[in-house]
C-alpha positions as CSV (number, residue, x, y, z in Angstrom):
1,M,0.0,0.0,0.0
2,S,1.5,3.4,-1.1
3,G,3.0,5.3,1.8
4,V,2.6,2.5,4.4
5,Q,5.5,0.1,4.9
6,D,4.2,-1.9,7.9
7,L,0.4,-2.1,8.1
8,P,0.2,-4.5,11.1
9,R,2.3,-2.2,13.2
10,L,0.4,0.8,12.0
11,R,-2.9,-0.8,13.1
12,A,-1.4,-1.6,16.5
13,L,-0.5,2.0,17.0
14,L,-3.1,4.2,15.4
15,G,-5.8,1.7,14.4
16,L,-7.2,1.4,17.9
17,D,-10.5,2.8,18.9
18,A,-8.7,5.2,21.2
19,W,-7.2,6.9,18.1
20,K,-10.5,7.2,16.2
21,W,-11.0,10.8,17.2
22,W,-7.6,11.7,15.6
23,R,-8.3,9.7,12.4
24,D,-11.7,11.3,12.0
25,R,-10.3,14.8,12.4
26,V,-7.5,14.2,9.9
27,R,-10.0,12.7,7.4
28,A,-12.5,15.6,7.8
29,E,-9.7,18.1,7.0
30,L,-8.4,16.2,4.0
31,E,-11.9,15.5,2.6
32,A,-12.7,19.2,2.9
33,G,-9.7,20.1,0.8
34,R,-7.7,21.6,3.8
35,P,-4.2,20.7,5.0
36,I,-3.7,18.6,8.2
37,P,-3.5,21.1,11.1
38,A,0.0,21.5,12.7
39,T,-1.5,20.5,16.0
40,I,-4.7,18.4,16.6
41,T,-6.2,18.8,20.0
42,H,-8.7,16.7,21.9
43,Q,-10.1,18.8,24.7
44,K,-12.0,16.1,26.6
45,P,-10.4,12.7,25.9
46,T,-11.5,9.6,27.7
47,E,-9.1,7.8,30.0
48,A,-8.4,5.2,27.2
49,E,-7.7,8.0,24.6
50,R,-5.4,9.8,27.0
51,E,-3.5,6.6,27.9
52,A,-3.0,5.7,24.3
53,A,-1.6,9.1,23.4
54,N,0.7,9.2,26.4
55,R,2.0,5.7,25.6
56,L,2.7,6.6,22.0
57,L,4.3,10.0,22.8
58,G,6.2,8.8,25.8
59,T,4.4,11.1,28.3
60,P,3.1,8.8,31.0
61,G,0.8,10.4,33.6
62,V,0.1,13.6,31.7
63,L,-3.4,14.9,32.2
64,G,-5.7,17.4,30.5
65,P,-6.3,17.8,26.7
66,V,-4.4,15.6,24.3
67,R,-2.3,17.5,21.7
68,I,-0.9,15.7,18.7
69,R,1.8,17.6,16.8
70,S,1.4,16.4,13.2
71,A,5.1,16.9,12.2
72,E,6.4,15.0,15.2
73,L,4.0,12.1,14.7
74,E,4.8,11.9,11.0
75,L,8.6,11.8,11.8
76,M,8.0,9.1,14.4
77,L,6.2,6.9,11.9
78,R,8.8,7.5,9.2
79,D,11.8,6.8,11.5
80,A,10.1,3.5,12.6
81,A,9.7,2.5,8.9
82,I,5.9,2.2,9.5
83,A,4.5,4.9,7.1
84,E,5.3,7.9,5.0
85,G,2.7,10.7,5.6
86,L,-0.3,10.9,7.8
87,A,-2.8,10.9,5.0
88,S,-1.6,7.5,3.8
89,C,-2.1,6.2,7.4
90,V,-5.8,7.3,7.5
91,V,-6.5,5.8,4.1
92,A,-4.8,2.5,5.0
93,L,-6.7,2.3,8.3
94,D,-10.2,3.6,7.3
95,G,-10.5,3.5,3.6
96,P,-10.3,6.0,0.7
97,L,-10.9,9.7,1.1
98,V,-14.0,11.2,-0.3
99,D,-13.6,14.4,-2.3
100,R,-16.3,16.5,-0.5
101,V,-15.5,19.6,-2.5
102,A,-16.2,17.8,-5.8
103,Q,-19.2,16.1,-4.2
104,R,-20.6,19.4,-3.1
105,D,-20.0,21.0,-6.5
106,A,-21.7,18.1,-8.2
107,G,-24.7,18.5,-5.9
108,V,-24.9,22.2,-6.7
109,A,-24.8,21.4,-10.4
110,A,-27.5,18.7,-10.0
111,W,-29.8,21.1,-8.2
112,N,-29.2,23.8,-10.7
113,A,-30.2,21.4,-13.4
114,V,-33.4,20.6,-11.5
115,Y,-34.3,24.3,-11.1
116,G,-33.6,24.8,-14.8
117,D,-35.9,21.9,-15.7
118,A,-38.6,23.2,-13.4
119,N,-38.5,26.7,-14.9
120,T,-38.7,25.3,-18.4
121,T,-41.3,22.6,-17.7
122,L,-43.6,24.4,-15.3
123,A,-43.4,28.0,-16.3
124,Q,-46.4,27.9,-18.6
125,L,-48.5,25.7,-16.2
126,C,-48.5,27.8,-13.0
127,P,-48.0,31.3,-11.8
128,S,-44.3,32.3,-11.9
129,A,-44.4,33.7,-8.4
130,N,-45.6,30.4,-6.9
131,L,-42.8,28.5,-8.7
132,R,-40.2,31.0,-7.7
133,E,-41.2,30.8,-4.0
134,I,-41.1,26.9,-4.1
135,L,-37.6,26.9,-5.6
136,T,-36.1,29.7,-3.4
137,S,-37.6,28.5,-0.2
138,G,-36.1,25.0,-0.5
139,L,-39.6,23.4,-0.5
140,L,-38.8,21.3,-3.6
141,K,-35.6,20.0,-1.9
142,R,-37.6,19.0,1.2
143,L,-40.4,17.3,-0.8
144,A,-37.7,15.3,-2.7
145,A,-35.8,14.4,0.5
146,N,-32.8,16.4,-0.9
147,Q,-32.4,13.9,-3.8
148,P,-32.0,15.7,-7.2
149,Q,-33.2,12.7,-9.1
150,D,-36.4,12.5,-7.1
151,A,-36.9,16.2,-7.7
152,H,-36.6,15.7,-11.4
153,L,-39.3,13.0,-11.2
154,L,-41.6,15.3,-9.2
155,V,-41.2,18.1,-11.8
156,G,-42.0,15.8,-14.6
157,Q,-45.0,14.3,-12.8
158,A,-46.3,17.7,-11.8
159,A,-46.2,18.9,-15.4
160,S,-48.2,15.8,-16.5
161,V,-50.8,16.3,-13.8
162,M,-51.2,20.1,-14.4
163,T,-51.4,19.6,-18.1
164,R,-54.3,17.1,-17.4
165,L,-55.9,19.7,-15.1
166,Q,-55.9,22.3,-17.8
167,A,-57.4,19.9,-20.4
168,R,-60.1,18.4,-18.1
169,P,-60.5,20.4,-14.9
170,S,-63.2,18.3,-13.3
171,M,-62.6,14.7,-12.2
172,H,-61.9,12.6,-9.1
173,L,-58.4,12.9,-7.5
174,A,-57.7,9.1,-7.8
175,E,-58.8,9.3,-11.4
176,L,-56.5,12.2,-12.1
177,A,-53.6,10.4,-10.5
178,A,-54.2,7.2,-12.4
179,V,-54.6,9.0,-15.8
180,A,-51.6,11.4,-15.4
181,I,-49.2,9.2,-13.4
182,G,-50.4,5.6,-13.7
183,D,-50.8,5.3,-9.9
184,A,-54.2,6.1,-8.3
185,H,-52.5,6.9,-5.0
186,A,-49.8,9.3,-6.4
187,L,-51.7,12.4,-5.2
188,D,-52.7,11.0,-1.8
189,R,-52.4,13.5,1.1
190,D,-49.2,11.8,2.4
191,R,-47.4,11.9,-1.0
192,A,-45.1,14.7,-2.0
193,L,-46.4,15.1,-5.5
194,G,-49.9,16.3,-4.4
195,R,-48.4,18.8,-2.0
196,F,-46.1,20.1,-4.7
197,I,-48.9,20.6,-7.2
198,L,-51.1,22.3,-4.7
199,R,-48.3,24.7,-3.7
200,L,-47.7,25.4,-7.4
201,T,-51.4,26.5,-7.7
202,G,-51.2,28.8,-4.7
203,W,-52.2,26.7,-1.7
204,S,-50.6,28.0,1.4
205,G,-49.9,24.6,2.8
206,D,-52.4,24.9,5.7
207,D,-52.5,21.7,7.7
208,G,-55.6,19.7,8.1
209,V,-57.6,17.4,5.8
210,L,-60.3,20.0,5.2
211,A,-57.9,22.6,4.0
212,W,-56.3,20.0,1.7
213,R,-59.7,18.9,0.4
214,A,-60.7,22.5,-0.2
215,A,-57.5,23.2,-2.1
216,W,-58.3,20.4,-4.5
217,S,-61.9,21.4,-4.7
218,S,-60.9,24.8,-5.8
219,L,-59.2,23.2,-8.8
220,G,-62.4,21.2,-9.7
221,I,-61.1,18.0,-8.3
222,Q,-63.3,15.8,-6.1
223,V,-61.5,14.1,-3.1
224,D,-62.4,10.9,-1.4
225,A,-66.2,11.3,-1.7
226,V,-67.5,7.9,-0.6
227,S,-64.8,5.8,0.9
228,A,-65.4,7.1,4.5
229,S,-68.5,8.0,6.4
230,T,-69.8,9.4,9.7
231,L,-72.5,7.8,11.8
232,T,-75.5,9.8,12.9
233,L,-78.9,9.4,14.5
234,N,-81.9,11.6,14.1
235,L,-80.1,14.4,12.3
236,R,-82.6,16.0,9.9
237,A,-81.5,17.7,6.7
238,L,-83.3,20.8,5.4
239,G,-84.8,21.5,2.0
240,D,-86.3,19.6,-0.8
241,V,-83.1,17.6,-1.4
242,R,-82.5,13.9,-1.6
243,L,-80.4,13.9,1.6
244,A,-83.4,15.4,3.5
245,R,-85.7,12.6,2.3
246,V,-83.1,10.0,3.2
247,C,-82.5,11.4,6.7
248,E,-86.3,11.6,7.3
249,S,-86.9,8.0,6.2
250,M,-84.2,6.9,8.7
251,I,-85.4,8.8,11.8
252,G,-84.9,6.5,14.8
253,E,-82.3,4.4,13.1
254,P,-78.5,5.1,12.7
255,I,-77.5,6.3,9.3
256,R,-74.1,6.9,7.7
257,L,-73.4,10.0,5.7
258,T,-70.5,10.3,3.2
259,A,-68.5,13.3,2.1
260,R,-70.3,13.3,-1.2
261,Q,-73.6,14.0,0.6
262,L,-72.1,16.5,3.1
263,D,-69.8,18.6,1.0
264,R,-72.5,20.5,-0.9
265,T,-73.7,24.0,-0.8
266,D,-77.3,23.0,-0.4
267,T,-76.7,20.8,2.6
268,S,-78.0,22.1,5.9
269,F,-79.5,20.6,9.0
270,S,-82.5,21.3,11.2
271,V,-80.8,21.9,14.5
272,R,-82.2,25.3,15.7
273,D,-83.0,25.3,19.4
274,R,-81.7,21.7,19.7
275,T,-78.6,20.2,21.3
276,V,-76.5,18.0,19.0
277,F,-74.6,15.4,21.0
278,V,-71.2,14.1,19.8
279,C,-69.7,10.8,20.9
280,E,-66.7,8.8,20.0
281,N,-68.0,5.2,20.4
282,P,-70.5,3.9,17.8
283,T,-72.0,1.7,20.5
284,V,-73.4,4.9,22.1
285,I,-75.5,5.5,18.9
286,A,-76.6,1.9,18.8
287,A,-77.7,2.0,22.4
288,A,-79.5,5.4,22.0
289,A,-81.4,4.1,18.9
290,S,-82.5,1.0,20.9
291,A,-83.5,2.9,24.0
292,L,-84.9,6.1,22.5
293,G,-85.4,5.6,18.8
294,A,-87.0,8.7,17.2
295,L,-87.1,10.5,20.6
296,C,-83.3,10.7,20.9
297,P,-81.8,14.1,20.3
298,P,-79.5,14.5,17.2
299,L,-76.4,12.4,17.7
300,V,-73.1,12.4,15.7
301,C,-70.4,9.7,16.2
302,V,-66.8,10.5,15.2
303,D,-65.7,6.8,15.6
304,G,-62.8,7.5,17.9
305,R,-60.7,9.0,15.0
306,A,-62.8,11.4,13.1
307,T,-63.0,10.9,9.3
308,T,-63.3,13.7,6.7
309,P,-67.1,13.3,6.7
310,S,-67.2,13.8,10.4
311,L,-65.2,17.0,10.1
312,L,-67.4,18.2,7.3
313,L,-70.5,17.6,9.3
314,L,-69.1,19.3,12.5
315,R,-68.0,22.3,10.4
316,Q,-71.5,22.5,8.9
317,L,-73.1,22.3,12.4
318,E,-70.6,24.9,13.7
319,R,-71.6,27.2,10.9
320,E,-75.3,26.9,11.6
321,D,-74.6,27.4,15.3
322,A,-72.9,30.7,14.5
323,L,-75.9,31.8,12.5
324,S,-78.6,30.8,15.1
325,G,-76.6,31.6,18.2
326,R,-79.0,29.4,20.3
327,R,-77.7,25.9,19.8
328,G,-74.8,24.0,21.4
329,L,-73.0,20.7,21.1
330,A,-72.3,18.3,24.0
331,G,-70.1,15.2,23.9
332,D,-69.1,12.1,25.9
333,R,-65.8,12.1,27.8
334,D,-62.8,10.6,26.0
335,R,-60.7,7.7,27.4
336,R,-58.6,10.2,29.4
337,G,-61.8,11.5,31.1
338,S,-61.5,15.0,29.5
339,P,-64.8,16.8,29.6
340,P,-66.2,17.8,26.2
341,P,-66.3,21.4,24.9
342,R,-69.7,23.1,25.3
343,S,-69.9,25.0,22.1
344,A,-70.0,23.9,18.5
345,R,-66.8,25.8,17.7
346,G,-65.1,24.2,20.7
347,M,-66.2,20.7,19.8
348,A,-65.0,21.2,16.2
349,A,-61.6,22.5,17.4
350,H,-61.4,19.7,20.0
351,V,-62.0,17.0,17.3
352,T,-59.5,18.7,14.9
353,R,-56.8,18.8,17.6
354,S,-57.5,15.2,18.5
355,I,-56.9,14.2,14.9
356,A,-53.8,16.2,14.6
357,S,-52.3,14.7,17.7
358,R,-52.8,11.1,16.3
359,R,-51.2,11.7,12.9
């Protein structure tokens, strides 16, 4: 091995764990393109590290920081016919050096290529201010986990989705993902691509499923309309709409409502002068239906972990509470025994916080 004449002896001297701090320091300097310092100091050595240094330097019993003078150590190794140069020692003991400077320059070049690609590919598909904010804030890097190749993929996929959005602005989210990307889950809420596209269109990034849902809805995209539901009892809808007739026909019996039924401008509920109870356990609704039937006050169940329909319904009830000013919400205690909020706004905030804490 170049520069090393006696590897076994070198390992016995500087290859010990007690010398790792020194080897790591030398490697860090060399890989950063800097010369090895004239003196390398270890301010707080362990007992084993101090003993190893004292044994090599012939300074038994010396306490305090360990100071290794590079020229003296290099001369000692050369005179003992062990190695020529400290750099060759580090390479022989711990492997080849990495050119961090070249690596950093390559990373900068790779990201510059990504930004150039994004400006070329997405410039005509989104407001330039939105794209500029995403690139300068480092959001694209974070979404791509700091991997340029993944960022290139995100840019290309975003262009495909946004081109589809312009050609056909009204469809279901999973349908859009399947047609544009070939993966029906590519735009799910926990995927980077969907967040990237929404930010390109001006979404602020507000947390919460309802804000995310509203952002897609503003683009004409329907999100998860029927896969989840919320359980209710004796909640009457208003108006001459199908939902009102369905709810009326099920008075006294539990009924599940989907986001498709709830996320409509013509959906409202007959709750004036009434208390709407909110519970976590579906068994509460089953027991109430059996014991009280049609006489039970309106009851909503969030199933322990509220779904999107549950949040949509609570938001609707909160809105109507704000208009009437005479209705409240009451709820059962959770498993920690916390008392429920007494207002519709408080209950909605309570459920929203509960969901956020379990993500």
